[in-house]
C-alpha positions as CSV (number, residue, x, y, z in Angstrom):
1,M,0.0,0.0,0.0
2,T,1.1,3.5,-0.7
3,N,1.7,6.1,2.1
4,P,-1.0,8.8,1.9
5,Q,1.2,11.1,4.0
6,S,3.9,11.1,1.3
7,E,3.4,13.2,-1.8
8,E,5.2,10.6,-3.8
9,G,2.8,8.0,-2.4
10,R,-0.2,10.1,-3.0
11,Q,0.9,10.6,-6.6
12,Q,1.1,6.8,-7.1
13,A,-2.3,6.4,-5.4
14,A,-3.8,8.9,-7.8
15,K,-2.5,7.0,-10.8
16,D,-3.5,3.7,-9.4
17,H,-7.0,4.4,-8.0
18,L,-8.4,7.8,-8.8
19,W,-10.6,8.0,-11.9
20,M,-10.6,11.7,-12.8
21,H,-13.4,13.4,-14.8
22,F,-13.0,14.3,-18.5
23,T,-9.3,13.2,-18.2
24,R,-6.8,11.5,-20.5
25,H,-5.1,9.4,-17.9
26,S,-2.3,8.5,-20.3
27,T,-1.1,12.1,-19.8
28,Y,0.1,11.1,-16.3
29,D,2.2,8.1,-17.4
30,T,5.1,10.6,-17.6
31,H,3.8,13.6,-15.6
32,Q,2.6,14.3,-12.1
33,V,-1.1,14.6,-11.4
34,P,-1.6,18.3,-10.5
35,T,-2.7,18.2,-6.9
36,I,-4.3,21.4,-5.5
37,V,-4.1,21.5,-1.7
38,R,-5.1,25.0,-0.6
39,G,-7.0,28.1,-1.8
40,D,-7.3,31.7,-0.6
41,G,-9.2,34.5,-2.3
42,V,-8.4,34.3,-6.0
43,H,-5.4,32.0,-5.6
44,I,-4.7,28.3,-5.2
45,W,-1.6,26.3,-4.3
46,D,-0.4,22.9,-5.4
47,A,1.2,20.2,-3.3
48,N,4.6,21.5,-4.3
49,G,3.9,24.9,-2.9
50,N,3.4,26.6,-6.3
51,K,0.9,29.5,-6.4
52,Y,-1.6,30.1,-9.2
53,I,-4.4,32.6,-10.1
54,D,-7.6,30.6,-10.2
55,G,-8.8,32.0,-13.5
56,L,-11.7,29.7,-13.8
57,A,-13.1,29.9,-10.2
58,G,-12.5,26.1,-10.0
59,L,-15.1,25.4,-12.7
60,F,-17.1,28.6,-12.8
61,V,-18.0,27.9,-9.2
62,V,-16.0,29.7,-6.5
63,Q,-17.8,33.0,-6.7
64,A,-16.9,34.3,-3.2
65,G,-13.3,33.2,-3.5
66,H,-11.4,30.5,-1.6
67,G,-10.7,30.3,2.1
68,R,-14.0,31.6,3.4
69,T,-13.9,30.2,6.9
70,E,-17.5,31.3,7.6
71,L,-18.8,28.9,5.0
72,A,-16.8,26.1,6.5
73,E,-18.2,27.0,9.9
74,A,-21.7,27.1,8.6
75,A,-21.3,23.6,7.3
76,A,-19.8,22.3,10.5
77,K,-22.6,23.9,12.6
78,Q,-25.3,22.4,10.5
79,A,-23.7,19.0,10.4
80,A,-23.6,18.9,14.2
81,E,-27.2,19.9,14.4
82,L,-28.8,17.9,11.5
83,A,-26.3,16.2,9.2
84,F,-28.9,14.8,6.8
85,F,-32.5,14.4,6.0
86,P,-34.2,14.0,2.6
87,L,-36.9,16.1,1.1
88,W,-39.0,13.1,0.2
89,S,-42.3,14.2,1.7
90,Y,-40.4,15.9,4.6
91,A,-38.6,19.2,4.9
92,H,-35.9,20.8,7.0
93,P,-35.5,24.5,7.9
94,G,-32.5,25.0,5.6
95,A,-34.3,23.9,2.5
96,I,-37.4,26.0,3.4
97,D,-35.4,29.1,4.1
98,L,-33.2,28.8,1.0
99,A,-36.1,28.0,-1.3
100,E,-37.8,31.2,-0.1
101,R,-34.6,33.2,-0.5
102,V,-33.9,31.9,-4.0
103,A,-37.5,32.4,-5.1
104,G,-37.2,36.0,-3.9
105,Y,-34.2,36.6,-6.1
106,A,-35.7,34.9,-9.2
107,P,-37.6,37.0,-11.7
108,G,-41.4,37.0,-12.1
109,D,-43.3,34.2,-10.6
110,L,-40.5,31.7,-10.5
111,N,-41.5,30.7,-7.0
112,R,-41.1,26.9,-6.8
113,V,-37.6,25.6,-6.0
114,F,-36.7,22.0,-6.6
115,F,-33.2,21.2,-5.2
116,T,-30.7,18.8,-6.8
117,T,-27.0,18.2,-6.1
118,G,-25.7,19.8,-9.3
119,G,-26.4,21.4,-12.7
120,G,-26.8,18.3,-14.8
121,E,-29.5,17.0,-12.4
122,A,-31.2,20.4,-12.6
123,V,-31.4,20.1,-16.4
124,E,-32.6,16.6,-16.1
125,T,-35.3,17.7,-13.7
126,A,-36.4,20.6,-16.0
127,W,-37.0,18.3,-18.9
128,K,-38.9,15.7,-16.9
129,L,-41.1,18.5,-15.5
130,A,-41.8,19.9,-18.9
131,K,-42.9,16.5,-20.2
132,Q,-45.1,15.7,-17.2
133,F,-46.6,19.2,-17.1
134,F,-47.9,18.9,-20.7
135,K,-49.2,15.4,-20.1
136,M,-51.1,16.7,-17.1
137,T,-52.5,19.7,-18.9
138,G,-54.0,17.9,-22.0
139,K,-51.0,18.1,-24.4
140,P,-49.4,14.7,-24.0
141,T,-47.5,14.8,-27.3
142,K,-45.3,17.8,-26.3
143,H,-42.0,16.2,-25.3
144,K,-39.3,17.4,-27.6
145,V,-36.5,19.8,-26.8
146,I,-34.7,22.5,-28.9
147,S,-31.2,23.5,-27.9
148,R,-28.2,25.2,-29.7
149,A,-25.3,23.8,-31.6
150,I,-22.1,23.2,-29.5
151,A,-24.0,24.0,-26.2
152,Y,-23.3,21.9,-23.1
153,H,-26.1,21.1,-20.7
154,G,-24.7,18.2,-18.6
155,T,-23.7,14.6,-18.5
156,P,-26.8,12.6,-17.4
157,Q,-28.5,10.8,-20.3
158,G,-31.2,13.4,-20.8
159,A,-29.0,16.4,-20.3
160,L,-26.4,14.9,-22.6
161,S,-29.0,14.4,-25.2
162,I,-29.9,18.1,-25.0
163,T,-26.1,18.9,-25.3
164,G,-25.0,20.0,-28.8
165,L,-21.6,18.4,-28.9
166,P,-21.6,15.3,-31.1
167,G,-18.2,14.1,-30.0
168,M,-19.2,14.2,-26.4
169,K,-22.4,12.2,-27.1
170,A,-21.1,9.6,-29.5
171,P,-19.6,7.2,-26.9
172,F,-22.9,7.0,-25.0
173,E,-25.4,6.7,-27.8
174,P,-28.2,5.8,-28.2
175,L,-29.3,8.6,-25.9
176,V,-32.8,9.9,-25.0
177,P,-34.5,10.8,-28.3
178,S,-36.3,13.9,-29.3
179,T,-33.7,16.7,-29.1
180,F,-32.9,19.0,-31.9
181,R,-30.3,21.7,-32.6
182,V,-30.5,25.3,-33.9
183,P,-27.6,27.8,-34.5
184,N,-25.9,29.5,-31.6
185,T,-25.2,33.2,-31.3
186,N,-21.5,33.2,-32.4
187,F,-21.5,36.5,-34.3
188,Y,-17.8,36.2,-34.9
189,R,-18.5,33.1,-37.1
190,A,-21.9,34.2,-38.4
191,A,-20.6,34.3,-42.0
192,E,-19.8,30.6,-41.8
193,T,-23.5,29.7,-40.9
194,S,-26.4,29.9,-43.3
195,Y,-26.9,33.5,-42.2
196,L,-26.5,35.9,-45.2
197,G,-27.9,39.0,-43.7
198,P,-26.1,42.3,-42.8
199,D,-23.1,42.6,-40.6
200,D,-25.3,43.6,-37.7
201,E,-25.5,41.8,-34.3
202,Y,-29.2,42.6,-33.8
203,A,-30.1,41.3,-37.3
204,F,-28.0,38.2,-36.7
205,G,-29.7,37.6,-33.3
206,Q,-33.1,37.9,-34.9
207,W,-32.1,35.4,-37.5
208,A,-30.8,32.9,-34.9
209,A,-33.9,33.3,-32.8
210,N,-36.1,32.7,-35.8
211,R,-34.4,29.4,-36.4
212,I,-36.0,28.2,-33.2
213,A,-39.5,29.0,-34.6
214,E,-38.5,27.2,-37.8
215,A,-37.4,24.1,-35.8
216,I,-40.6,24.1,-33.8
217,E,-42.7,24.4,-37.0
218,F,-40.6,21.6,-38.6
219,E,-41.1,19.2,-35.7
220,G,-44.7,20.3,-35.1
221,P,-45.7,22.7,-32.3
222,D,-47.8,20.1,-30.7
223,T,-44.7,17.9,-30.1
224,V,-42.2,20.5,-28.7
225,A,-42.1,21.0,-24.9
226,A,-39.1,23.3,-24.3
227,V,-36.2,25.3,-25.5
228,F,-33.0,25.1,-23.4
229,L,-30.7,28.1,-23.7
230,E,-27.8,29.4,-21.6
231,P,-27.8,33.2,-21.2
232,V,-24.1,33.2,-22.3
233,Q,-23.3,30.0,-24.0
234,N,-20.3,28.4,-22.5
235,S,-19.0,25.8,-25.0
236,G,-17.4,27.3,-28.0
237,G,-16.1,30.1,-25.9
238,C,-18.7,32.5,-24.3
239,F,-21.3,33.6,-26.8
240,P,-23.3,36.5,-25.4
241,P,-26.8,37.0,-26.7
242,P,-27.2,39.8,-29.3
243,A,-29.6,42.6,-28.2
244,G,-33.2,41.5,-28.8
245,Y,-32.4,37.8,-29.1
246,F,-34.1,36.6,-25.9
247,E,-37.0,39.0,-26.4
248,R,-37.7,37.3,-29.7
249,V,-37.2,33.8,-28.2
250,R,-39.7,34.6,-25.6
251,E,-42.2,35.7,-28.2
252,I,-41.7,32.4,-30.1
253,C,-42.1,30.3,-27.0
254,D,-45.3,32.1,-26.1
255,E,-46.7,31.7,-29.7
256,Y,-46.2,28.0,-29.7
257,D,-46.8,27.3,-26.0
258,V,-43.2,26.1,-25.5
259,L,-41.4,26.4,-22.2
260,L,-38.2,28.6,-22.1
261,V,-35.6,27.1,-19.9
262,S,-32.8,29.4,-18.9
263,D,-29.8,27.1,-18.1
264,E,-27.9,29.3,-15.7
265,V,-25.7,26.6,-14.1
266,I,-22.7,28.9,-14.9
267,C,-24.3,32.3,-15.4
268,A,-26.3,32.6,-12.1
269,F,-25.1,34.0,-8.8
270,G,-23.0,36.8,-9.9
271,R,-21.1,35.5,-12.9
272,L,-22.7,38.2,-15.0
273,G,-23.3,40.7,-12.1
274,H,-26.9,39.5,-11.2
275,M,-28.3,36.7,-9.1
276,F,-29.9,35.4,-12.3
277,A,-28.6,36.3,-15.8
278,A,-32.2,36.4,-17.2
279,E,-32.5,39.7,-15.3
280,R,-29.4,41.1,-17.0
281,Y,-30.8,40.4,-20.5
282,G,-34.3,41.3,-19.7
283,Y,-36.3,38.1,-20.3
284,Q,-38.7,36.0,-18.3
285,P,-38.0,32.2,-18.3
286,D,-40.5,29.5,-17.4
287,I,-37.7,27.5,-15.7
288,I,-34.2,28.4,-14.5
289,T,-31.6,25.7,-13.8
290,C,-28.7,26.6,-11.5
291,A,-26.0,25.2,-9.3
292,K,-22.2,26.0,-9.0
293,G,-22.2,29.6,-7.6
294,L,-25.2,28.9,-5.3
295,T,-22.7,27.7,-2.6
296,S,-19.5,29.0,-4.2
297,G,-18.6,25.4,-4.4
298,Y,-18.2,24.9,-0.6
299,S,-20.9,22.1,-0.8
300,P,-22.7,20.5,-3.7
301,L,-26.1,22.0,-4.5
302,G,-28.2,22.7,-7.6
303,A,-31.8,23.8,-8.2
304,M,-34.6,23.9,-10.8
305,I,-36.8,26.9,-10.3
306,A,-40.2,26.8,-11.9
307,T,-43.1,29.2,-12.3
308,D,-46.4,28.9,-10.3
309,R,-48.1,27.9,-13.5
310,L,-45.9,24.8,-13.8
311,F,-46.4,23.8,-10.2
312,E,-50.2,24.3,-10.3
313,P,-51.1,20.8,-11.7
314,F,-49.1,19.2,-8.9
315,S,-50.8,21.2,-6.1
316,K,-54.1,19.2,-6.0
317,G,-55.5,15.7,-5.7
318,D,-53.1,12.8,-5.9
319,A,-50.7,14.4,-8.3
320,S,-47.0,14.2,-7.6
321,F,-43.7,14.8,-9.4
322,A,-42.2,11.3,-9.1
323,H,-38.6,12.6,-9.2
324,G,-35.9,13.3,-6.7
325,Y,-32.3,12.9,-5.4
326,T,-31.1,11.5,-2.1
327,F,-28.8,14.4,-1.5
328,G,-30.9,17.1,-3.2
329,G,-31.3,20.1,-0.8
330,H,-28.9,18.5,1.7
331,P,-29.0,20.3,5.0
332,V,-25.3,21.1,5.0
333,S,-25.4,22.4,1.5
334,T,-28.4,24.7,2.1
335,A,-26.7,26.1,5.2
336,V,-23.6,26.9,3.2
337,A,-25.8,28.4,0.4
338,M,-27.5,30.8,2.9
339,A,-24.1,31.9,4.3
340,N,-22.7,32.3,0.8
341,L,-25.7,34.5,-0.2
342,D,-25.1,36.5,3.0
343,I,-21.6,37.2,1.6
344,F,-23.1,38.3,-1.7
345,E,-25.3,40.8,0.0
346,R,-22.9,42.0,2.6
347,E,-19.9,42.5,0.3
348,Q,-22.0,43.5,-2.8
349,L,-20.4,41.0,-5.1
350,N,-22.9,41.5,-7.9
351,E,-22.3,45.3,-7.7
352,H,-18.5,44.7,-7.7
353,V,-18.8,42.7,-11.0
354,L,-20.9,45.4,-12.6
355,A,-18.5,48.1,-11.5
356,T,-15.4,46.3,-12.7
357,E,-16.5,44.3,-15.7
358,D,-15.6,47.0,-18.2
359,D,-12.1,47.0,-16.7
360,F,-11.9,43.3,-17.1
361,R,-13.0,43.5,-20.7
362,A,-10.6,46.4,-21.5
363,T,-7.7,44.4,-20.0
364,L,-8.4,41.3,-22.0
365,N,-9.0,43.4,-25.1
366,K,-5.3,44.4,-25.0
367,L,-4.6,40.9,-26.2
368,N,-6.2,41.7,-29.5
369,D,-2.9,43.0,-30.8
370,L,-1.5,39.4,-30.8
371,P,-1.7,37.6,-34.2
372,I,-3.1,34.4,-32.6
373,V,-6.1,36.2,-30.9
374,G,-9.1,36.4,-33.2
375,D,-11.9,37.4,-30.8
376,V,-12.3,38.4,-27.2
377,R,-15.9,38.0,-26.1
378,G,-18.1,37.6,-23.0
379,D,-19.8,39.6,-20.3
380,G,-19.4,40.1,-16.5
381,Y,-16.6,37.9,-15.3
382,F,-17.1,35.3,-18.0
383,Y,-14.9,35.5,-21.1
384,G,-13.5,33.4,-24.0
385,I,-10.5,34.3,-26.2
386,E,-10.8,32.6,-29.6
387,L,-7.4,31.6,-31.2
388,V,-6.9,31.7,-35.0
389,K,-4.2,31.0,-37.5
390,D,-5.1,34.1,-39.6
391,K,-6.8,37.2,-38.1
392,A,-7.8,38.6,-41.5
393,T,-9.5,35.5,-42.7
394,K,-10.5,34.1,-39.2
395,T,-9.0,30.8,-40.3
396,T,-9.1,28.4,-37.4
397,F,-6.8,25.4,-36.6
398,D,-7.5,21.9,-37.9
399,D,-8.0,19.1,-35.4
400,A,-4.3,18.1,-35.3
401,E,-3.1,21.7,-34.9
402,S,-5.7,22.3,-32.2
403,E,-4.5,19.2,-30.3
404,R,-0.9,20.4,-30.4
405,L,-1.8,23.9,-29.5
406,L,-4.2,23.3,-26.7
407,R,-3.2,20.0,-25.1
408,G,0.4,19.9,-26.4
409,F,1.3,23.4,-25.2
410,L,-1.2,25.9,-23.9
411,S,-2.8,24.0,-21.0
412,G,0.5,23.1,-19.5
413,A,2.3,26.4,-20.2
414,L,-0.5,28.5,-18.7
415,F,-0.5,26.4,-15.6
416,E,3.3,26.5,-15.3
417,A,3.2,30.3,-15.7
418,G,0.8,30.6,-12.8
419,L,-2.7,30.7,-14.3
420,Y,-5.3,28.0,-14.0
421,C,-7.9,28.4,-16.7
422,R,-9.3,26.3,-19.6
423,A,-7.9,25.8,-23.0
424,D,-10.9,24.3,-24.8
425,D,-11.6,22.9,-28.2
426,R,-15.3,22.2,-28.0
427,G,-15.9,24.2,-31.1
428,D,-13.1,26.5,-32.3
429,P,-10.0,26.8,-29.9
430,V,-10.6,29.1,-27.0
431,V,-9.1,30.1,-23.7
432,Q,-11.8,30.5,-21.1
433,L,-11.6,32.8,-18.1
434,A,-14.0,33.2,-15.2
435,P,-12.2,34.3,-12.0
436,P,-13.8,34.5,-8.6
437,L,-16.0,37.5,-8.2
438,V,-13.6,39.1,-5.7
439,A,-11.0,39.6,-8.4
440,D,-9.7,43.2,-9.0
441,Q,-7.6,45.1,-11.5
442,A,-4.4,43.8,-10.1
443,V,-5.6,40.2,-10.8
444,F,-6.8,41.2,-14.3
445,D,-3.4,42.7,-15.1
446,Q,-1.6,39.5,-13.9
447,M,-3.9,37.4,-16.0
448,E,-3.3,39.5,-19.1
449,S,0.5,39.4,-18.6
450,I,0.6,35.6,-18.3
451,L,-1.7,35.2,-21.3
452,R,0.3,37.6,-23.4
453,D,3.6,35.8,-22.7
454,V,2.2,32.2,-23.2
455,L,0.1,33.1,-26.3
456,T,3.2,34.8,-27.8
457,R,5.2,31.7,-27.3
458,A,2.4,29.6,-28.7
459,W,2.4,31.7,-31.9
460,D,6.2,31.4,-32.2
461,Q,5.9,27.6,-32.1
462,L,3.3,27.4,-34.9
């Protein structure tokens, strides 16, 4: 047996026993497994004592920053009082209080909060609710889902079916049927789609939204239950919605009696400067899915938030939503979430993001002078930097080149230079950045400096 107190022994144990997520394990045949042991504010440290900027907030999660002892204390206090109880026909104070608080933040009449343990489960829950709701209200054939190309919505079978990444789905097919894709809002690549309109973001957004109406018509309005959209689409590298896009989508959903699901697993709880991103972009969803920032990652928790209209059929007679998760709404997680939201309000984290997002954008935009940087896009504290071979023609890298660029160089080089972030090839090659919401100009400048150095070296190696 290996010695868990020894770093050498722990490395061997990781290679022998730990099955990491979304990981090419052969990478570690000749390399150490990066082992993160501590965090404080916007920084993390590995087992060798090296310090890094957490440029991805863990995984778009650690909104309030690392090292918040009051969140650990809230967890310990709750665990000592009531460590666990399920929400299956029972309740506990933490779930009640948090449901009321989240509903208070949510726009409109999104008043019903169904807790899960993460975002994929929240998406799964939303689809199941949409199907059962229409069955209970006399429209039993409405079950299909529309989502966007390249979009990621989770790994459970249903959520993965809604996901628009063919390569991620192929190993697990056949998946849940009845999901269909429409174009995303990547204005930088609009000319490569079937869009032939003017070089105008509003016009492009209207065109993209109208493809949803077209898909509903093609499948038959009496068969489509929901449209799942992220406010800012993550996969592909942070596609913000053009002005007027969600307004048009809302009109389309109302016209065809289709539910609009705002998948805010990444975008909620401050990532875009609001508790919910739908508020930022001025649209009213029927369902919001969320997770990640709800607890700043200090304990697992997700939620599906539904309107009173969707809950109404379940409020009478013998009706029930036969769905749930053992650890959904866990007492420790709800206690942590309440303490995390206290931090949001006391330290005005949303207001901080809104006050500094233009500075973050301006700092990242400095990288536009590099020949490898094609586009810098995003909102709030959520950005993607698309990498190209030719800025003038927007020529991207082929698969082999992308492999060498991202996995062969950038991922390791950025980490070695002191920046943890994501070099991603789900779509065109991008570097994604989403620091904790406590980041300031000094952190922005450090990130830009590291990115400038590493991207310059990457270009020199091409």
